[in-house]
Each structure stands twice: as structure tokens, then as C-alpha cells.
Backbone bond lengths (Angstrom), bond angles and torsions (degrees), N, CA, C in turn:
res aa  C-N    CA-C-N  psi(-1)  N-CA   C-N-CA  omega(-1)  CA-C   N-CA-C  phi
1 M - - - 1.411 - - 1.537 110.98 -
2 A 1.263 118.43 143.06 1.467 122.49 177.93 1.518 107.65 -80.87
3 K 1.327 115.81 156.97 1.483 122.85 179.04 1.531 106.22 -59.42
4 G 1.381 117.67 133.85 1.397 121.96 178.82 1.531 115.00 79.50
5 E 1.334 117.24 -2.14 1.491 118.14 -178.36 1.576 108.19 -84.51
6 I 1.276 111.85 140.01 1.475 119.73 179.71 1.489 109.47 -132.65
7 F 1.284 119.15 141.76 1.499 122.14 171.73 1.522 107.28 -128.19
8 V 1.344 112.93 148.44 1.451 121.83 -175.94 1.556 108.09 -116.71
9 L 1.309 116.89 129.85 1.445 120.93 -177.19 1.568 108.78 -113.66
10 R 1.367 112.99 145.13 1.421 119.55 177.71 1.548 106.38 -110.73
11 Y 1.304 115.66 134.03 1.491 119.73 -179.35 1.540 108.88 -98.00
12 D 1.342 117.12 127.82 1.439 121.96 176.38 1.578 104.21 -135.43
13 P 1.353 115.55 105.23 1.478 117.40 -176.24 1.480 113.96 -67.18
14 E 1.350 116.95 -16.32 1.469 121.24 -179.28 1.551 112.53 -81.08
15 R 1.270 119.69 -11.05 1.465 123.59 -177.46 1.474 108.91 -106.92
16 R 1.354 113.30 161.84 1.493 122.09 170.08 1.550 106.93 -134.79
17 P 1.246 122.61 119.55 1.502 124.45 -3.09 1.537 111.69 -66.88
18 C 1.319 114.12 151.95 1.497 116.82 -172.98 1.546 110.80 -86.27
19 W 1.336 118.84 -5.29 1.426 121.16 177.06 1.528 109.14 -111.29
20 D 1.377 118.63 135.43 1.386 123.89 -176.78 1.578 108.01 -134.60
21 V 1.274 116.97 137.63 1.518 121.45 177.46 1.510 107.32 -75.88
22 V 1.301 115.24 135.51 1.463 119.50 177.05 1.554 108.88 -116.31
23 K 1.287 115.62 148.31 1.479 121.84 -177.06 1.560 110.93 -104.48
24 D 1.373 118.83 -2.68 1.430 123.23 -173.23 1.553 107.49 -146.22
25 L 1.305 114.02 143.72 1.490 121.72 178.91 1.474 111.24 -100.47
26 G 1.307 119.44 16.22 1.458 120.48 179.87 1.494 114.03 63.11
27 G 1.355 116.81 29.16 1.460 120.43 -178.21 1.510 117.15 84.46
28 Y 1.336 115.67 -6.30 1.478 120.28 -178.84 1.539 106.29 -87.38
29 S 1.345 115.51 166.85 1.421 126.07 171.95 1.554 111.12 -125.39
30 V 1.284 113.22 141.55 1.476 119.58 -173.71 1.572 106.02 -116.62
31 F 1.368 112.35 132.00 1.470 119.20 174.17 1.518 108.87 -109.76
32 V 1.405 114.91 123.68 1.437 118.43 -177.76 1.572 105.44 -119.95
33 G 1.326 115.88 127.72 1.428 118.28 178.83 1.523 108.06 -142.49
34 K 1.334 117.87 -155.09 1.433 117.93 -177.43 1.553 111.08 -87.52
35 N 1.286 116.81 5.02 1.447 119.69 175.43 1.556 110.18 -119.12
36 Q 1.285 120.91 -144.77 1.445 123.48 179.24 1.501 111.33 -70.37
37 P 1.331 117.25 140.81 1.498 117.89 173.44 1.557 108.38 -73.24
38 V 1.322 113.99 157.10 1.441 120.50 -174.97 1.491 107.37 -134.71
39 V 1.383 117.03 140.15 1.457 119.68 176.29 1.491 110.33 -117.45
40 L 1.359 116.50 130.99 1.444 123.33 -177.17 1.528 111.88 -122.37
41 R 1.300 116.20 148.23 1.452 121.95 168.40 1.526 104.43 -91.17
42 P 1.333 120.45 127.07 1.457 123.18 -177.83 1.536 110.36 -60.71
43 E 1.384 120.82 -29.03 1.431 117.42 177.62 1.521 115.28 -62.22
44 D 1.293 117.42 -23.88 1.462 126.50 175.81 1.506 112.74 -82.60
45 A 1.337 119.12 -14.44 1.423 123.11 -177.35 1.543 106.59 -147.27
46 P 1.365 116.16 88.52 1.504 121.32 -172.29 1.546 115.23 -55.30
47 A 1.277 119.82 -23.79 1.483 118.84 -178.61 1.498 111.45 -85.26
48 V 1.291 121.03 -2.72 1.420 127.44 -177.86 1.585 109.31 -95.31
49 R 1.298 111.59 131.88 1.536 117.28 179.39 1.510 110.93 -89.13
50 P 1.312 116.14 140.26 1.495 121.18 -179.01 1.589 110.53 -71.16
51 N 1.261 115.46 154.02 1.479 123.75 176.19 1.530 111.83 53.53
52 C 1.345 115.85 45.04 1.461 122.46 179.19 1.569 106.61 -131.78
53 V 1.313 110.34 151.98 1.464 120.74 172.42 1.510 109.25 -111.66
54 Y 1.291 116.30 117.92 1.471 123.06 178.24 1.535 107.93 -92.32
55 W 1.329 116.49 128.08 1.410 118.66 -175.61 1.482 109.32 -145.45
56 I 1.421 119.00 165.50 1.461 120.72 -179.30 1.520 109.58 -111.59
57 N 1.260 116.58 126.74 1.452 124.15 -176.47 1.534 109.52 -83.31
58 D 1.343 115.49 96.35 1.462 120.82 -177.91 1.565 111.18 -65.46
59 K 1.349 116.36 -26.10 1.485 116.76 -176.41 1.513 113.77 -80.30
60 S 1.366 114.94 -9.98 1.438 118.54 -176.93 1.546 112.52 -128.15
61 R 1.312 113.91 58.35 1.476 123.09 176.96 1.537 112.19 58.71
62 H 1.367 117.43 35.19 1.445 122.09 174.96 1.458 114.72 59.04
63 E 1.352 116.53 41.89 1.449 121.53 178.18 1.539 111.50 -77.04
64 P 1.285 117.13 142.89 1.485 120.98 176.93 1.530 110.74 -73.98
65 M 1.310 117.67 133.06 1.466 120.57 -175.67 1.547 106.41 -126.59
66 V 1.338 118.63 155.75 1.423 124.82 173.50 1.547 108.31 -127.45
67 F 1.380 112.44 122.73 1.406 118.87 176.54 1.534 107.91 -99.67
68 D 1.305 119.36 119.32 1.458 125.06 179.60 1.534 110.02 -90.50
69 M 1.261 115.82 114.96 1.490 121.04 -178.98 1.548 111.90 -58.94
70 A 1.313 118.60 -35.19 1.463 122.09 -176.70 1.534 112.06 -70.96
71 T 1.323 115.40 -39.13 1.519 114.86 -178.73 1.506 111.47 -99.24
72 G 1.339 121.10 -13.24 1.413 123.91 -179.93 1.519 112.91 70.06
73 T 1.341 117.59 27.32 1.475 120.86 177.99 1.517 113.42 -126.34
74 S 1.278 113.08 151.74 1.516 119.57 174.99 1.518 108.36 -103.69
75 T 1.295 117.02 141.32 1.462 122.79 175.39 1.535 107.97 -135.55
76 L 1.331 113.15 153.97 1.454 120.61 177.63 1.489 108.99 -67.33
77 R 1.357 115.56 133.95 1.433 122.04 173.46 1.473 108.24 -96.25
78 P 1.347 120.74 102.63 1.432 119.79 -177.03 1.514 114.63 -58.35
79 S 1.268 116.88 141.68 1.512 122.71 -178.90 1.518 105.24 -102.68
80 A 1.343 117.23 135.70 1.487 120.74 177.54 1.588 109.62 -63.60
81 D 1.330 115.33 -36.76 1.396 118.05 -179.89 1.555 111.84 -65.10
82 K 1.307 115.93 -40.10 1.429 119.57 177.23 1.529 116.22 -66.82
83 A 1.348 113.92 -34.16 1.458 117.37 172.81 1.578 115.47 -63.30
84 L 1.337 110.12 -33.83 1.531 116.51 177.29 1.489 111.65 -76.65
85 N 1.402 116.16 -39.15 1.382 122.94 -173.13 1.553 110.20 -138.52
86 P 1.295 119.76 96.77 1.478 119.00 -175.96 1.543 116.75 -59.62
87 S 1.362 115.73 -20.40 1.550 117.50 179.21 1.526 108.17 -90.44
88 C 1.281 119.42 14.23 1.495 121.68 179.30 1.549 112.40 -57.14
89 R 1.292 115.17 147.60 1.512 122.55 -177.51 1.575 106.97 -72.43
90 P 1.312 118.32 168.70 1.414 125.52 -177.05 1.546 114.78 -57.16
91 V 1.317 114.54 154.10 1.477 121.16 -178.42 1.522 108.25 -70.98
92 C 1.350 112.60 153.89 1.509 119.28 174.55 1.507 106.52 -142.52
93 W 1.325 118.74 136.51 1.522 119.88 178.00 1.492 108.21 -102.23
94 Y 1.336 113.70 133.76 1.465 122.43 174.22 1.530 108.08 -121.00
95 F 1.300 114.45 131.16 1.469 118.27 176.88 1.549 109.25 -125.06
96 L 1.366 115.43 111.39 1.398 122.63 -176.76 1.514 115.83 -114.18
97 D 1.340 113.89 18.91 1.497 119.06 -178.92 1.539 111.62 -105.39
98 D 1.250 114.95 146.34 1.504 119.49 177.65 1.495 115.84 -78.80
99 K 1.380 115.81 1.50 1.453 118.71 -179.68 1.526 108.91 -90.59
100 I 1.281 117.54 1.09 1.495 122.45 -179.15 1.483 106.06 -69.28
101 L 1.358 115.88 142.26 1.451 119.11 176.42 1.603 108.47 -110.63
102 G 1.281 115.52 148.34 1.470 117.99 174.70 1.492 106.88 -75.54
103 V 1.347 115.23 171.89 1.426 120.12 -178.91 1.501 113.83 -59.59
104 E 1.302 118.15 -32.45 1.427 125.44 -179.68 1.590 110.91 -73.75
105 G 1.368 114.70 -9.35 1.476 118.15 -179.19 1.566 112.15 90.42
106 H 1.325 117.62 9.33 1.440 119.73 176.81 1.542 110.80 -94.63
107 T 1.296 117.38 140.59 1.513 121.54 177.18 1.525 106.05 -64.50
108 R 1.296 113.46 140.84 1.518 119.62 177.20 1.468 107.88 -78.61
């Protein structure tokens, strides 16, 4: 895999092979960090882009990255705190809304 490349798999226990690569997240966005993954609908969070995987680049000072499923590329997601203070600590995602979905698609 190339640096910054991400692939998403769908599990279907009725098929063989049971894992299949998907090219679209159905309009949802996935946040992957050091804790539980979170799935959001961009309509509930206007700054979030649909069909993207948000992840933290451990190799590059914990910078927030966005992988666009349509283009297959990862780009740096600028942080407002870092723009104001370049020595700012790593990014952290907090989700305090009941509209967040679990990875399985069930409301928390």
C-alpha cells in the first residue's frame, strides 16, 4: 500500500469471499482514531465531507488526515488550533451528539 492509502471492506457472511472492497461509503463519513471508530452523516455535521475517512497520521506528528473515497487520496485536514499556534498538541476528536452511528450503523 502507498503512504496515505486506505481501503474499506464490507463484510457479508453469506458470500465467499466474505470481504469485499467498497468504493463508496453511502454518503457517510468514518472517523478512525486510537479509540472507537465513529460514523457520521455529513448533514448532521456540516464541516464533514461525505464518503471520506478521517484518520490521524501517527508518522507525521499526529496530524489529522482525510481520505477521499472518490479520488483515492489522503490530504491534510488543517486544524484551526495549529493555524493559530504551530506548536499545538495533536488533534483529538470528541463526539457528543446522539446522531452519531456506531460502525455497524446502529444509533448509539
